[in-house]
C-alpha positions in Angstrom: 107.0 106.1 69.0 107.6 108.7 71.7 104.2 107.9 73.2 105.0 104.2 73.3 108.3 104.9 75.0 106.7 107.1 77.6 103.9 104.6 78.2 106.6 101.9 78.7 108.4 104.0 81.4 105.1 104.7 83.1 104.2 101.0 83.1 107.6 100.1 84.6 107.2 102.7 87.3 103.7 101.5 88.1 104.9 97.9 88.2 107.6 98.9 90.7 105.1 100.6 93.0 102.6 97.8 92.6 105.3 95.2 93.4 106.3 97.2 96.5 102.7 97.5 97.7 102.0 93.8 97.1 105.2 92.5 98.8 104.5 94.8 101.8 101.0 93.4 102.0 102.1 89.8 101.6 105.0 90.1 104.1 
């Protein structure tokens, strides 16, 4: 359970960074 929660947080952070990078690249 703890591992799943940690993974979810990491995935969210990665998604944020990925979104920022992609939007910068697109714009």
